[in-house]
C-alpha positions as CSV (number, residue, x, y, z in Angstrom):
1,X,0.0,0.0,0.0
2,X,1.3,3.4,-0.9
3,X,1.2,5.9,1.9
4,X,2.5,9.4,1.5
5,X,2.8,12.3,3.9
6,X,4.1,15.7,2.9
7,X,6.4,17.9,4.9
8,X,8.1,21.2,3.9
9,X,10.7,20.1,1.3
10,X,10.3,16.3,1.7
11,X,7.9,13.8,0.6
12,X,7.6,10.5,2.4
13,X,6.6,7.3,0.5
14,X,6.4,4.1,2.4
15,X,8.5,5.6,5.1
16,X,11.3,6.7,2.8
17,X,12.1,10.4,2.4
18,X,12.2,11.9,-1.0
19,X,13.6,15.5,-1.0
20,X,12.3,17.9,-3.6
21,X,13.2,21.4,-4.8
22,X,11.8,24.0,-7.1
23,X,12.7,24.2,-10.8
24,X,15.4,27.0,-10.2
25,X,17.2,24.9,-7.6
26,X,16.9,21.7,-9.7
27,X,18.5,23.6,-12.6
28,X,21.3,24.7,-10.3
29,X,21.9,21.2,-9.0
30,X,21.9,19.6,-12.4
31,X,23.9,22.5,-14.0
32,X,21.3,23.2,-16.7
33,X,18.8,25.9,-17.5
34,X,15.3,26.0,-16.1
35,X,14.0,25.5,-19.6
36,X,15.9,22.2,-19.7
37,X,14.2,21.1,-16.5
38,X,10.8,21.9,-18.0
39,X,11.8,19.9,-21.1
40,X,12.9,17.0,-18.9
41,X,9.5,17.2,-17.2
42,X,7.6,17.1,-20.5
43,X,9.7,14.2,-21.7
44,X,9.3,12.2,-18.4
45,X,13.0,12.3,-17.5
46,X,12.4,13.7,-14.0
47,X,9.7,13.1,-11.4
48,X,7.8,16.1,-10.1
49,X,4.8,17.2,-8.2
50,X,2.5,20.1,-8.9
51,X,1.6,22.2,-5.8
52,X,-2.0,23.3,-5.2
53,X,-1.0,26.8,-6.4
54,X,0.4,25.5,-9.7
55,X,4.1,25.5,-8.7
56,X,6.4,22.6,-9.5
57,X,8.7,20.6,-7.2
58,X,11.3,18.2,-8.6
59,X,12.3,15.1,-6.7
60,X,16.1,15.5,-6.3
61,X,16.8,11.7,-6.7
62,X,15.2,11.8,-10.1
63,X,17.8,14.3,-11.3
64,X,20.6,11.7,-10.9
65,X,18.9,9.2,-13.2
66,X,19.2,11.3,-16.3
67,X,21.4,9.7,-19.0
68,X,22.1,13.1,-20.7
69,X,24.1,14.6,-17.8
């Protein structure tokens, strides 16, 4: 069973913490532009959440799975 609970900059799935950041911070971490982050989102290369206000949070661990880096 999938159980998730949200906290400030973390997302807990089955008891495991998944940290997340906004698109600007994700771009800084990956060393790419914000536009590239949005392209990766559109192409399914990173996992992300939409906030209730329309913002985007990228899971940091999904940045390291990108073959293009």
